[in-house]
PLY file of the C-alpha trace (Angstrom):
ply
format ascii 1.0
element vertex 694
property float x
property float y
property float z
element edge 693
property int vertex1
property int vertex2
end_header
118.95 102.93 47.70
117.45 103.30 51.16
113.94 102.92 52.41
113.18 105.04 55.58
110.07 104.44 57.75
111.38 105.54 61.13
109.91 108.85 60.60
108.14 110.18 57.43
108.34 107.65 54.65
111.33 108.35 52.49
113.02 106.62 49.49
116.61 107.94 48.88
118.96 106.94 46.21
122.54 108.30 46.08
121.26 111.60 47.82
118.21 111.88 45.58
114.70 111.86 47.18
112.55 109.54 45.32
109.66 109.46 47.76
106.21 109.35 45.83
104.07 112.58 46.19
100.75 110.80 45.99
99.54 109.83 49.45
98.00 106.61 48.29
101.09 105.42 46.36
103.19 106.13 49.67
100.86 103.95 51.51
101.34 100.98 49.02
104.94 101.54 49.27
104.94 101.50 52.98
102.98 98.27 53.15
105.49 96.56 50.78
108.66 97.98 52.66
107.42 96.92 56.14
106.82 93.32 54.73
109.67 93.29 52.29
110.40 89.86 50.57
106.90 88.88 51.56
103.65 88.74 49.52
101.20 91.42 50.49
97.84 90.47 48.98
95.76 92.83 46.82
93.00 92.42 49.34
95.08 93.81 52.10
96.23 96.74 50.05
92.78 97.49 48.94
91.44 97.38 52.56
94.38 99.60 53.60
93.76 102.30 50.86
89.99 102.46 50.83
88.66 100.58 53.94
85.43 98.86 54.04
83.94 100.64 50.97
86.37 100.34 48.07
85.29 101.79 44.85
84.46 99.67 41.71
87.81 100.77 40.15
89.84 99.74 43.16
91.75 96.99 41.50
92.83 98.72 38.38
93.63 101.84 40.39
95.95 99.75 42.56
97.61 98.36 39.37
98.31 101.99 38.42
99.87 102.69 41.76
102.10 99.68 41.47
103.19 100.78 38.00
104.26 104.16 39.28
106.20 102.44 42.04
108.01 100.24 39.37
108.81 103.36 37.45
110.22 105.05 40.44
112.41 102.10 41.54
113.67 101.58 37.79
114.95 98.23 36.53
118.01 96.36 37.47
118.31 98.27 40.85
118.58 96.98 44.43
114.83 96.91 44.82
111.86 95.88 42.69
108.06 95.17 42.88
107.46 91.61 41.90
103.84 90.46 40.85
102.95 87.30 42.85
99.70 85.34 42.83
96.94 87.44 44.46
99.45 90.12 45.52
102.93 91.81 45.24
106.30 91.59 46.89
109.06 94.08 47.31
112.27 92.26 46.63
115.35 93.92 48.32
117.94 93.31 50.81
117.07 94.04 54.37
120.01 96.42 54.93
118.32 98.93 52.65
115.48 99.51 55.18
116.26 101.54 58.29
114.00 99.53 60.65
116.13 96.39 59.95
119.26 98.30 61.08
117.44 99.66 64.10
116.31 96.09 65.14
119.94 94.89 64.72
121.29 97.53 66.90
118.68 97.17 69.55
119.39 93.43 69.70
123.14 94.19 70.06
122.50 96.65 72.81
120.36 94.27 74.73
123.07 91.52 74.51
125.72 93.93 75.78
123.47 94.91 78.68
122.94 91.32 79.61
126.57 90.51 79.70
127.42 93.51 81.91
128.91 95.86 79.23
126.70 99.13 79.88
129.22 101.22 77.99
128.87 99.35 74.81
125.15 99.03 75.31
124.43 102.73 75.67
126.62 103.55 72.61
124.83 100.93 70.41
121.34 101.76 71.64
121.99 105.58 71.00
123.02 104.76 67.51
119.61 102.91 67.08
117.58 105.68 68.45
119.40 108.15 66.19
117.92 106.49 63.19
114.55 107.90 64.22
113.53 111.25 62.43
110.09 111.66 64.07
106.84 109.60 64.46
106.94 106.41 62.33
105.32 107.09 58.86
104.42 110.51 59.94
103.53 111.69 56.42
100.88 108.91 55.82
97.17 108.86 56.63
97.31 105.28 57.89
94.46 102.86 57.62
93.87 99.88 59.92
96.80 97.71 58.78
99.41 100.48 58.66
98.20 101.76 62.02
99.10 98.34 63.58
102.57 98.48 62.08
103.10 101.93 63.30
102.14 100.99 66.81
104.64 98.09 66.65
107.38 100.43 65.61
106.70 102.98 68.32
106.74 100.27 70.97
110.05 99.10 69.68
111.30 102.61 69.86
109.97 102.90 73.56
111.67 99.68 74.46
115.10 100.86 72.99
114.73 103.99 74.98
114.10 102.05 78.22
117.15 99.95 77.59
119.40 102.84 76.92
118.24 104.54 80.15
118.98 101.28 82.06
122.52 101.35 80.62
123.03 104.96 81.42
121.95 104.43 85.13
124.34 101.49 85.50
127.11 103.98 84.34
126.14 106.31 87.18
124.79 109.16 84.87
121.89 109.96 87.28
122.31 113.73 87.16
122.31 113.88 83.31
119.13 111.80 83.07
116.91 113.73 85.39
115.73 116.28 82.91
115.33 113.70 80.07
113.20 111.42 82.48
111.07 114.27 83.51
110.25 115.05 79.86
109.56 111.39 79.27
107.03 111.20 82.27
105.20 114.27 80.80
104.94 112.34 77.41
104.14 108.98 79.04
102.27 109.83 82.07
101.30 106.24 82.91
104.54 104.44 82.39
105.75 103.33 85.84
109.35 102.38 84.56
110.17 106.03 83.83
108.93 107.01 87.31
110.96 104.35 88.96
114.10 105.48 87.11
113.43 109.20 87.95
112.94 108.29 91.64
116.28 106.30 91.61
118.12 109.11 89.78
116.91 111.77 92.18
117.75 109.71 95.24
121.31 109.02 93.93
121.92 112.71 93.76
120.65 113.52 97.19
117.09 114.65 96.31
115.11 112.12 98.25
112.18 114.45 98.96
111.65 115.08 95.24
111.87 111.31 94.57
109.13 110.74 97.00
107.11 113.56 95.49
107.35 111.83 92.04
105.66 108.61 93.70
102.92 110.82 95.04
102.22 112.52 91.78
102.07 109.18 90.00
99.80 107.72 92.67
97.42 110.72 92.09
97.44 110.11 88.25
96.75 106.46 88.59
93.95 106.77 91.13
92.36 109.90 89.22
92.36 108.23 85.80
92.28 104.47 86.34
91.18 104.00 89.95
94.37 102.00 90.52
97.14 102.06 93.03
100.81 101.96 91.89
102.16 98.56 91.27
103.68 96.62 94.18
107.14 96.94 92.86
106.97 100.64 92.84
105.39 100.64 96.34
108.40 98.68 97.48
110.72 101.17 95.90
108.84 103.89 97.87
109.33 102.07 101.14
112.98 101.67 100.42
113.37 105.36 99.84
111.45 106.19 103.08
113.77 103.95 105.12
116.94 105.17 103.16
117.81 101.56 102.13
121.64 101.22 101.82
121.10 99.08 98.91
119.96 102.08 96.86
123.20 103.73 97.20
124.79 101.30 94.62
125.85 103.50 91.79
125.26 100.76 89.10
121.77 99.96 90.16
119.35 100.69 87.34
116.01 99.17 88.38
115.98 98.86 92.18
112.22 98.29 92.09
112.77 94.94 90.57
115.79 93.94 92.65
115.79 93.02 96.38
118.83 94.07 98.32
121.53 91.40 98.42
122.66 89.96 101.76
126.08 90.77 103.16
128.72 88.26 101.80
131.81 89.69 103.65
133.94 87.31 105.80
132.47 86.58 109.13
133.51 88.93 111.97
134.10 87.81 115.58
130.88 87.34 117.31
129.74 90.40 119.27
126.53 91.97 120.17
125.15 93.70 117.15
124.31 97.43 117.40
120.74 98.15 117.66
118.94 98.32 114.37
117.72 101.64 113.38
114.05 102.24 113.54
112.30 102.16 110.18
108.61 102.28 109.34
106.92 98.97 108.96
106.61 97.74 105.16
103.46 98.91 103.57
100.79 96.38 103.26
100.28 95.35 99.72
97.27 97.03 98.06
94.42 94.46 97.09
93.83 95.05 93.42
90.44 94.47 92.30
90.25 94.91 88.47
86.84 96.09 87.03
87.30 95.81 83.29
83.82 95.13 82.07
82.65 97.38 79.23
79.66 99.59 79.99
76.37 97.82 79.89
73.88 98.68 77.06
70.98 100.91 78.35
68.60 99.84 75.60
69.24 96.03 75.92
66.04 94.10 75.18
64.88 90.60 75.21
66.79 87.41 76.07
64.92 87.11 79.30
65.08 83.37 79.48
68.76 83.15 78.40
69.57 85.88 80.99
68.13 83.80 83.75
69.84 80.67 82.60
73.20 82.59 82.45
72.53 83.91 85.97
71.86 80.46 87.37
75.22 79.16 85.88
77.20 82.13 87.19
75.57 81.78 90.62
76.75 78.18 90.81
73.10 76.84 91.19
72.98 74.96 87.90
75.56 72.22 88.56
77.46 72.60 91.90
80.95 71.13 91.82
84.62 72.04 92.17
85.41 72.97 88.54
85.38 76.51 87.22
81.93 77.55 85.65
82.32 78.22 81.86
79.57 79.54 79.66
79.85 79.64 75.89
77.62 81.99 73.85
77.72 81.54 70.18
75.66 82.67 67.20
75.92 84.33 63.69
77.68 87.59 63.41
75.78 90.43 64.73
73.22 88.26 66.79
74.32 90.04 69.91
76.77 87.63 71.76
78.87 90.44 73.37
75.96 92.50 74.36
74.30 89.70 76.21
77.60 88.52 77.82
78.32 92.09 79.11
74.71 92.52 80.31
74.82 89.34 82.18
78.30 90.01 83.53
77.07 93.25 84.98
74.05 91.61 86.67
76.30 89.08 88.26
79.22 91.25 89.14
78.25 91.43 92.95
78.91 87.73 93.25
82.40 88.14 92.10
83.86 90.74 94.56
87.54 90.12 93.70
87.14 91.58 90.21
85.97 91.29 86.73
88.40 90.85 83.76
87.49 91.35 80.04
89.57 90.55 76.94
88.74 90.70 73.31
90.20 87.67 71.51
89.81 88.95 67.91
88.29 85.69 66.58
86.91 87.24 63.37
90.17 88.83 62.33
93.49 88.40 63.88
93.11 86.09 66.94
94.81 87.48 70.01
97.85 85.54 71.50
96.72 83.98 74.82
100.07 84.76 76.33
99.64 88.54 75.68
96.10 88.28 77.08
97.45 86.56 80.25
100.15 89.41 80.48
97.36 91.98 80.47
95.33 90.02 83.06
98.38 89.72 85.36
99.11 93.43 85.06
95.55 94.24 85.92
95.79 91.94 88.98
98.72 94.00 90.31
101.72 92.06 89.05
104.55 94.24 88.13
105.51 94.20 84.41
108.99 92.99 85.37
107.36 90.09 87.29
105.30 88.78 84.47
106.93 85.47 83.21
108.08 85.38 79.55
106.64 81.92 78.99
103.00 81.49 78.29
102.51 78.37 80.30
104.08 80.14 83.31
101.94 83.06 82.92
98.88 80.69 82.92
100.03 79.15 86.15
100.61 82.38 87.85
97.21 83.49 86.79
95.60 80.42 88.10
97.54 80.92 91.44
96.19 84.49 91.78
92.63 83.31 91.09
92.87 80.24 93.44
91.49 82.06 96.52
89.42 84.69 94.74
86.02 85.10 93.10
86.67 86.46 89.62
84.43 86.86 86.73
86.18 86.65 83.28
84.56 87.54 80.06
86.47 86.37 76.81
84.96 87.95 73.79
85.01 86.66 70.17
87.05 83.47 70.75
88.28 81.64 67.67
88.56 78.12 69.06
88.82 76.16 72.35
92.68 76.08 72.25
92.77 79.91 72.45
90.63 79.81 75.56
92.12 76.96 77.49
95.27 78.85 78.88
93.03 81.67 80.11
90.85 79.63 82.51
91.21 79.84 86.19
91.23 76.60 88.12
89.09 77.24 91.13
85.31 76.85 91.54
85.05 80.45 92.88
85.56 81.83 89.49
83.33 81.85 86.39
84.03 82.50 82.66
81.78 83.74 79.94
83.03 83.02 76.37
81.44 84.55 73.28
82.29 83.19 69.81
81.01 83.27 66.24
82.24 79.72 65.86
80.87 76.57 67.44
83.32 75.59 70.19
82.89 71.86 69.91
84.92 69.77 72.19
85.01 72.25 75.02
84.66 69.88 78.07
82.43 71.02 80.98
81.12 74.19 79.35
77.44 75.14 79.18
76.63 75.95 75.44
74.03 78.55 74.56
73.37 79.30 70.84
71.69 82.65 70.18
69.04 83.25 67.60
67.93 86.65 66.13
65.36 88.57 68.14
61.66 87.86 67.83
59.60 90.35 65.86
58.28 92.00 68.99
61.73 92.29 70.55
63.06 93.84 67.28
60.31 96.36 67.33
61.18 97.05 71.02
64.79 97.59 70.29
64.02 99.84 67.32
61.76 101.93 69.40
64.35 102.44 72.11
66.80 103.69 69.64
64.62 105.94 67.58
61.90 106.74 70.06
58.67 104.90 70.80
56.58 107.81 69.36
58.05 107.36 65.91
57.58 103.51 65.72
54.08 103.99 67.16
53.19 106.46 64.44
54.61 104.40 61.59
53.96 100.84 63.03
53.75 99.20 59.60
57.04 100.82 58.39
58.80 99.73 61.67
57.52 96.15 61.29
59.08 96.20 57.61
62.37 97.49 58.87
62.61 94.79 61.52
61.61 92.09 58.85
64.14 93.53 56.19
66.87 93.45 59.01
66.17 89.91 59.63
65.65 90.59 63.26
69.40 90.77 63.63
70.30 93.12 66.50
73.40 94.65 64.78
71.31 95.35 61.70
68.63 96.95 63.84
71.11 99.16 65.68
72.55 100.30 62.19
68.99 101.02 61.00
68.01 102.87 64.36
71.21 104.88 64.35
70.60 105.99 60.69
67.05 106.97 61.63
67.97 108.70 64.87
70.81 110.72 63.22
68.20 113.33 62.15
68.83 112.97 58.30
65.20 113.73 57.55
64.38 109.95 56.99
60.91 108.68 57.83
60.57 105.04 58.77
58.57 104.51 55.60
61.24 106.04 53.37
63.94 104.01 55.01
61.85 100.83 54.76
61.58 101.38 51.00
65.35 101.86 50.71
65.88 98.51 52.59
63.61 96.79 49.99
66.28 97.00 47.42
68.58 94.12 48.02
71.27 95.53 45.95
71.94 98.42 48.50
70.49 97.06 51.65
73.84 96.05 53.26
75.21 99.52 52.30
72.34 101.16 54.16
72.94 99.06 57.28
76.23 100.70 58.01
76.73 103.86 60.27
80.02 104.99 61.91
81.58 101.89 63.37
78.48 99.75 63.12
78.45 97.67 59.82
76.77 94.40 59.14
79.00 93.82 56.18
82.08 94.09 58.28
80.69 91.52 60.76
80.16 88.99 58.14
83.39 89.61 56.55
85.33 88.69 59.69
83.95 85.28 59.48
84.20 84.84 55.75
87.85 85.57 55.88
88.52 82.71 58.30
86.98 80.15 55.92
89.12 77.75 53.74
88.97 77.99 49.96
86.45 75.19 49.37
84.04 76.77 52.03
84.47 80.30 50.55
83.63 78.92 47.18
80.39 77.22 48.42
79.41 80.11 50.36
79.69 82.45 47.40
77.47 80.15 45.37
74.85 80.00 48.14
74.16 83.75 47.31
72.37 82.51 44.40
69.78 80.57 46.46
66.10 81.47 45.91
64.92 78.98 48.54
65.14 79.41 52.27
66.90 76.03 52.60
69.39 73.75 50.72
70.13 70.16 51.09
73.19 67.96 50.84
72.04 66.51 47.52
71.48 70.00 46.04
74.83 71.15 47.24
76.56 68.08 45.77
74.83 68.84 42.37
75.85 72.42 42.59
79.51 71.71 43.23
79.73 68.45 41.20
81.06 66.51 44.15
80.01 63.50 46.39
77.24 64.04 48.89
79.74 63.12 51.84
81.99 65.89 50.78
79.26 68.46 50.41
77.93 67.57 53.76
81.12 68.37 55.32
81.39 71.64 53.67
77.89 72.53 54.79
78.66 71.51 58.40
81.71 73.73 58.50
79.70 76.61 57.40
76.94 75.89 59.85
79.77 75.59 62.50
80.71 79.18 61.61
77.08 80.15 61.93
76.91 81.28 58.31
74.25 78.54 57.92
71.72 77.05 60.38
71.05 73.42 60.34
67.37 72.29 60.59
66.25 68.63 61.04
64.30 67.59 57.95
62.93 64.43 56.35
64.70 62.51 54.82
67.78 64.75 55.38
69.08 67.76 57.19
68.25 71.10 55.68
70.43 74.10 55.83
69.09 77.62 56.09
70.81 80.84 55.35
69.87 84.19 56.87
68.67 86.83 54.28
71.49 89.34 55.04
74.05 86.63 54.94
72.72 85.52 51.56
73.08 89.07 50.31
76.72 89.17 51.55
77.39 85.91 49.88
75.99 87.43 46.65
78.31 90.41 47.03
81.29 88.19 47.46
80.35 86.06 44.33
80.07 89.36 42.31
83.31 90.77 43.50
85.00 87.43 42.61
83.28 87.39 39.18
84.28 91.07 38.55
87.90 89.97 39.26
87.67 87.49 36.54
85.58 89.69 34.21
82.48 87.41 34.48
79.07 87.74 35.59
76.61 85.11 37.11
74.46 83.38 34.66
76.28 84.58 31.54
76.13 88.06 29.86
72.54 88.79 30.74
72.87 87.78 34.44
74.00 91.28 35.35
70.39 92.41 34.80
69.19 90.38 37.65
69.21 91.90 41.06
70.43 90.16 44.18
67.48 88.38 45.55
65.95 87.75 42.15
66.06 84.58 40.14
68.95 84.37 37.67
69.09 82.51 34.34
70.33 78.83 34.11
73.27 78.02 32.13
72.29 76.07 29.06
73.72 72.68 28.77
75.16 72.63 32.36
77.56 69.77 32.71
76.23 66.65 34.64
77.93 65.73 37.97
80.90 63.61 37.14
80.35 59.85 37.30
76.57 60.18 36.84
74.34 59.58 33.88
71.77 62.29 32.96
69.05 60.01 34.39
70.88 59.67 37.68
71.31 63.45 37.86
67.57 63.80 37.17
66.92 61.23 39.95
68.85 63.22 42.39
66.63 66.37 41.63
63.55 64.27 41.85
64.46 63.13 45.34
64.40 66.58 46.95
62.12 67.00 49.93
58.51 68.03 49.62
58.13 71.71 49.29
61.65 72.42 48.09
62.09 74.17 44.81
64.84 72.93 42.57
68.09 74.79 42.96
68.73 77.16 40.05
71.96 76.25 38.37
73.93 79.33 37.62
77.36 78.00 37.21
78.58 74.77 35.67
79.30 72.21 38.28
83.12 71.78 39.16
84.69 68.37 39.14
86.14 66.54 42.07
89.93 66.44 42.40
91.25 63.62 44.79
87.89 63.43 46.44
87.63 67.24 47.04
85.97 69.93 44.96
87.88 71.91 42.47
88.11 75.56 43.17
84.91 77.27 42.17
85.17 80.83 40.87
88.60 81.45 42.42
90.04 80.89 45.89
0 1
1 2
2 3
3 4
4 5
5 6
6 7
7 8
8 9
9 10
10 11
11 12
12 13
13 14
14 15
15 16
16 17
17 18
18 19
19 20
20 21
21 22
22 23
23 24
24 25
25 26
26 27
27 28
28 29
29 30
30 31
31 32
32 33
33 34
34 35
35 36
36 37
37 38
38 39
39 40
40 41
41 42
42 43
43 44
44 45
45 46
46 47
47 48
48 49
49 50
50 51
51 52
52 53
53 54
54 55
55 56
56 57
57 58
58 59
59 60
60 61
61 62
62 63
63 64
64 65
65 66
66 67
67 68
68 69
69 70
70 71
71 72
72 73
73 74
74 75
75 76
76 77
77 78
78 79
79 80
80 81
81 82
82 83
83 84
84 85
85 86
86 87
87 88
88 89
89 90
90 91
91 92
92 93
93 94
94 95
95 96
96 97
97 98
98 99
99 100
100 101
101 102
102 103
103 104
104 105
105 106
106 107
107 108
108 109
109 110
110 111
111 112
112 113
113 114
114 115
115 116
116 117
117 118
118 119
119 120
120 121
121 122
122 123
123 124
124 125
125 126
126 127
127 128
128 129
129 130
130 131
131 132
132 133
133 134
134 135
135 136
136 137
137 138
138 139
139 140
140 141
141 142
142 143
143 144
144 145
145 146
146 147
147 148
148 149
149 150
150 151
151 152
152 153
153 154
154 155
155 156
156 157
157 158
158 159
159 160
160 161
161 162
162 163
163 164
164 165
165 166
166 167
167 168
168 169
169 170
170 171
171 172
172 173
173 174
174 175
175 176
176 177
177 178
178 179
179 180
180 181
181 182
182 183
183 184
184 185
185 186
186 187
187 188
188 189
189 190
190 191
191 192
192 193
193 194
194 195
195 196
196 197
197 198
198 199
199 200
200 201
201 202
202 203
203 204
204 205
205 206
206 207
207 208
208 209
209 210
210 211
211 212
212 213
213 214
214 215
215 216
216 217
217 218
218 219
219 220
220 221
221 222
222 223
223 224
224 225
225 226
226 227
227 228
228 229
229 230
230 231
231 232
232 233
233 234
234 235
235 236
236 237
237 238
238 239
239 240
240 241
241 242
242 243
243 244
244 245
245 246
246 247
247 248
248 249
249 250
250 251
251 252
252 253
253 254
254 255
255 256
256 257
257 258
258 259
259 260
260 261
261 262
262 263
263 264
264 265
265 266
266 267
267 268
268 269
269 270
270 271
271 272
272 273
273 274
274 275
275 276
276 277
277 278
278 279
279 280
280 281
281 282
282 283
283 284
284 285
285 286
286 287
287 288
288 289
289 290
290 291
291 292
292 293
293 294
294 295
295 296
296 297
297 298
298 299
299 300
300 301
301 302
302 303
303 304
304 305
305 306
306 307
307 308
308 309
309 310
310 311
311 312
312 313
313 314
314 315
315 316
316 317
317 318
318 319
319 320
320 321
321 322
322 323
323 324
324 325
325 326
326 327
327 328
328 329
329 330
330 331
331 332
332 333
333 334
334 335
335 336
336 337
337 338
338 339
339 340
340 341
341 342
342 343
343 344
344 345
345 346
346 347
347 348
348 349
349 350
350 351
351 352
352 353
353 354
354 355
355 356
356 357
357 358
358 359
359 360
360 361
361 362
362 363
363 364
364 365
365 366
366 367
367 368
368 369
369 370
370 371
371 372
372 373
373 374
374 375
375 376
376 377
377 378
378 379
379 380
380 381
381 382
382 383
383 384
384 385
385 386
386 387
387 388
388 389
389 390
390 391
391 392
392 393
393 394
394 395
395 396
396 397
397 398
398 399
399 400
400 401
401 402
402 403
403 404
404 405
405 406
406 407
407 408
408 409
409 410
410 411
411 412
412 413
413 414
414 415
415 416
416 417
417 418
418 419
419 420
420 421
421 422
422 423
423 424
424 425
425 426
426 427
427 428
428 429
429 430
430 431
431 432
432 433
433 434
434 435
435 436
436 437
437 438
438 439
439 440
440 441
441 442
442 443
443 444
444 445
445 446
446 447
447 448
448 449
449 450
450 451
451 452
452 453
453 454
454 455
455 456
456 457
457 458
458 459
459 460
460 461
461 462
462 463
463 464
464 465
465 466
466 467
467 468
468 469
469 470
470 471
471 472
472 473
473 474
474 475
475 476
476 477
477 478
478 479
479 480
480 481
481 482
482 483
483 484
484 485
485 486
486 487
487 488
488 489
489 490
490 491
491 492
492 493
493 494
494 495
495 496
496 497
497 498
498 499
499 500
500 501
501 502
502 503
503 504
504 505
505 506
506 507
507 508
508 509
509 510
510 511
511 512
512 513
513 514
514 515
515 516
516 517
517 518
518 519
519 520
520 521
521 522
522 523
523 524
524 525
525 526
526 527
527 528
528 529
529 530
530 531
531 532
532 533
533 534
534 535
535 536
536 537
537 538
538 539
539 540
540 541
541 542
542 543
543 544
544 545
545 546
546 547
547 548
548 549
549 550
550 551
551 552
552 553
553 554
554 555
555 556
556 557
557 558
558 559
559 560
560 561
561 562
562 563
563 564
564 565
565 566
566 567
567 568
568 569
569 570
570 571
571 572
572 573
573 574
574 575
575 576
576 577
577 578
578 579
579 580
580 581
581 582
582 583
583 584
584 585
585 586
586 587
587 588
588 589
589 590
590 591
591 592
592 593
593 594
594 595
595 596
596 597
597 598
598 599
599 600
600 601
601 602
602 603
603 604
604 605
605 606
606 607
607 608
608 609
609 610
610 611
611 612
612 613
613 614
614 615
615 616
616 617
617 618
618 619
619 620
620 621
621 622
622 623
623 624
624 625
625 626
626 627
627 628
628 629
629 630
630 631
631 632
632 633
633 634
634 635
635 636
636 637
637 638
638 639
639 640
640 641
641 642
642 643
643 644
644 645
645 646
646 647
647 648
648 649
649 650
650 651
651 652
652 653
653 654
654 655
655 656
656 657
657 658
658 659
659 660
660 661
661 662
662 663
663 664
664 665
665 666
666 667
667 668
668 669
669 670
670 671
671 672
672 673
673 674
674 675
675 676
676 677
677 678
678 679
679 680
680 681
681 682
682 683
683 684
684 685
685 686
686 687
687 688
688 689
689 690
690 691
691 692
692 693
């Protein structure tokens, strides 16, 4: 049996095509094949198949797809789908998958090229490329996860092609490669490596004018599309072509743009007056690259006037003058507008940073970006040739700090996950400044100015809604507009979702939409349009939580009071107050809760939209277990309405009934008792047992 992904997805067994005909079954198979012998969680499969809005029957439907795959693969064969906790695994030998053979051949070709055997390298790499039958997984409508895998596969194919071309150039096959390189340039119009190889091949066959024309065409493309000059390495190759550098006549030179001409090593000749050196044009002056990577500013940005002035003072260096780089960290709950404020403030301050502005998304809520890859992107934007970018992350960081040392550069790092991810990306000179946004509290970041964002005020929320839907509409339906702002919790992302829905011309009045938002069961669904989705923003943070924090977060969806205390949390989980306080602090550090000083203890508040999302997470977890909060009748209670207490709920372990009652009696004034909708879970080795699943 053979699984083929380098082209359309195929399953072949002794010449028979077993490929599933159903598109979603093929998608499940592709996920399992690409991660063979590894567990693929049911959550990942559901996200890939149905995206952010899976149907209520997603889990049983997935079970049906897996059953069809097992039936197709049969029993006792070389491959089988194995059920694992919370997921599935395709058990098979790697040799049955074409991408494994491709990677092995590419590695063999690379090693041959490194040890100076281009003949073996070109043969091996040609075999590897022959495994490709078309675009990777070309017969799938890929979702987010499979799209990332497809990108990885196509990049591997491109790298193998570049290695094979390098081997052919070393073998002196310049004339044969010209037409192939021209076709590749038409396919990849921004790939400088292909241009360099074509320039070299044309020069080697005596067509220097065409080689220089290739450089001119690339320069026009780069300036027209990106506003950039060709890389310094390619400019050096152009100068060597102009001066007819003898080093370019070496038949085995595959990448002259990365290799400086070697000095003469022949035996010394008798001393004599050297002949006059031929005149050659002076070397081109390196082009000063000034990256400008800031995303566009938001035209309808409102509010944050005091924060904007404070950020401007820090970026201008008037807050705390010194020799250290200025770092400003903006944090807050998902959707509160950290990125919008950072980009807005960066555009206002860009004139103070004439050397350039860099921007990188660090993916803190999903898959955190590798700092080494971010540094490679920064160095390329700074004009460093791809071949000159060090392989080691620390060396990249040093080179980046060197480039920044005599420049004034503004760097925006969006959605950081922790301080360790940011540290290698920081310049070392006081002339530079860094704005960091994060949905997590970046504690322990020495020397940084911390700014925590709250939702907008009611008036700012009304102004933002008016700018999106038009001030005439909000003025005509002022009361409905105020209701929408209140039901969105004054959260900028939620208001943008609501405003976009209203501005889309769907016949919705503000009053009608406000009535729809009053229903807590569908509010989050209504706050979603195109790529703006409140639920997705919350999910990115929720999925970064540990199991105990997720369990507590789900239970907080049952709250009917605006605040919860440590004692109430301990009673809900059935654990000691110290452990409950640590869990609450972690949720507050992720900005899913807000800590408010209280008497006699700290009170933790939860935003209304966050509470609704927590309730949805709880209901999904209970659906997976075939249960409902509060027993068989709790399904009648809507999110946001009081549920029914479980009769005879177990007391906290280690406490008498009187002690448990005393804990409840000690709650702060004005706080309602927390409704108990699940039995408290006992502590295990000082930590809480899993509550309602992982």
